[in-house]
C-alpha angles and dihedrals in degrees: 000000000000107000119211134177123230128191103223138178136214124195123201103216093194088071100046110109096182096244093143092219089133091053093050096047092046090049092051092048103043116009107035090112138101110279096029101072093120095040123107113176085186120034132165116220130193114230131245093045142099095262136208116331096026115269093353089157093061101095092174084071104034101029095216128159128017137308136183120255124219090278094053094253124136118255133167115261088223090064139248129304097280093050092049090047091054089054100050092109101027112037113174092184094062117106114236126224088262090060089057104029136262107256117231135204137186135220092242093180090071090058096040094048098042111137118256122253098042114156092214128048109255115245134188127206116235117249129204113262087212104049104011091233123132112267143176119243107238105148143011144178091269099024090131093052110152090358095305106175091000092137087064104035107017096090088059091069105125090217091062090049090056094048121099110270093246093052094043090055088063091063104095128181094200131111112278091004102072134077138206142184133179123249117196112202134194133157109304095220087216128207088227102031115191091199092062093050094047098050108109094199098046092239094133113076142162116231114238096214099056109000096244112154113226141169122239100221093198094057098039113107098181096251088147094210087126089062092054096043096050106091091198092052092228096139115087138187119237100222092204098054097024090229134122121256132182145162110304095194083241089279094182088060093043090053089053092050094255128127123250116277091249090054094044093054099037108131096199094049089227099139127092125190128192149129123279123191116216139175109248092198090061097053097086094049092047093052091047101057111132101224113065090210088064094056094087095055091040092057092045088053089058090063117088127221107249090203092059110105091216091054092048091050090050091050092052090048089053090056100255113154120242093249089061090053091050091047092051090052091052094040113135089201092060091049095050095044105037109013103040094019095210097123121085134191123246110253101340089184088079085073094219092118095230120214100206105085132185138217100221120238118261119210117226090287098171092053089048090052091053093046089054090054093250134131113261091204094054112095095212092050093049094047094046090053091058089078092054102051122126092247101066113234088221091062093051089047091057090053101043113016106032090256097312101144095183093057092049093045089051091058092046090050091055091051092046092048090050091054093047093046095049092045092054092044093049098043104043105357096247122147113224099212093173090061091051091049091049093059098032097239134123126238091252092053093049092049092047090049090049091052092049095048099039115026108010115149126234096267091047094054096044115044104168120159112230093218088151095047092127087064096044095099092051092047091051092049090051092052096045093046088076106038096181096060134346089232097051095110134109109289093011119137112277094023129111119277123261119285112282095015117118124201126175141179121227115232116173090335094308122117109236124187116236114271096023122120112270096053089113113053134180114264125217091267091055097252124119114253140180112267099186114149105239092200095063110137126240119278 
């Protein structure tokens, strides 16, 4: 057993209100620079919907993640080394700018300085932030927010296509018949990251001390194989530098014992951060199980119990400080994933073993029980209603359990039983033992789970060991020295190259400096595509 520590996150989707505060603060912190106009390390999608970039969950199209070969061994969907080498200059699995969206800007001075007394309201046509040319707004990172345009695009959701026909027919995009929930997404910082394996230059790496996946900007050559290999499409290309960038899990804040900026500013308080111990030797076997329905239990089996004396001894032997052991024991992520088992991974069938998990959304089950003429304190009535909720269990199963309806229904039953139990206990003090027996939990466990999911305080939701506390002052000084962006420093990603160094992009045989119009050109199929020269030398 080789014990490792991983900083992981759980999001309670029942508490996400779709305010996009996390997206905005992340954008202002990390991607408010030239070359990253279209990049959102954190975005909030409305489900059902085709997502950002479009149809990113359709791996038959993008070939992201892993699959098993005929001998049961893991291999990248994007192909082996020779296949990727043959696609260095023509990569059909790379999303175009139209699959993301073309960012727009406005000349706001024209509006702000318009003369008084005009009979008509002054207007200004949007212009492309990439080329400066006038454009029409036809898509965006949250274009589908609250089912916007769902009647046109909703049926293209890959999760609906994979559902059984009878269940898919229950998904309606009509007034008073539809459903929606919000899905915040960041990089999954997987235990078996496809992006790291696909990178030809070795620029992508997973930190040993905390499992955060990062990009070495000095080694990155802009091959873009990481973009294709990531099934969640959370690796982006900075079109100014020609290098890959991605969510860093705000590692400078993590090192200082602080939560990520998206967690810190989350209005719904739906995010949980903590340490999870796992056995590195068990990762390959867990990702290689034959039946996709077994992937959830296989990944849970990789995680180690931080209260087990043998695990704690192994952690000490591996050189982990005592405060990391204590943080792992108090980790809300461990409790939600492995103790209460109400958190689920996003698309485990990609076999990357993601480390951002979700508590699935539960429709107003108690109201549904009452509307059906059933008793909301009766365990059988509550559990039977789970199958009849407006959000089809089959849809959630496609998102979180590789289509395993029973596993998803089991989690929803726990959440519903918790609500019924706490309602009865609060209103008249009764203890619904039949509900506890139905989910196999004790009263203390249910009440502890309720506190964690509903009313947990700041230090209960974010348990991050400040193992680097001695460096906290230096880290803070480094961040505050450049108030606009923590990366706005010489040599930082998105900045100009060093003095005397020249770097160009090739567009139709013409050398074009980074940031100039023409960086995005029309491909043969009519869509805009990246035309970054992957052989550009180091600055």
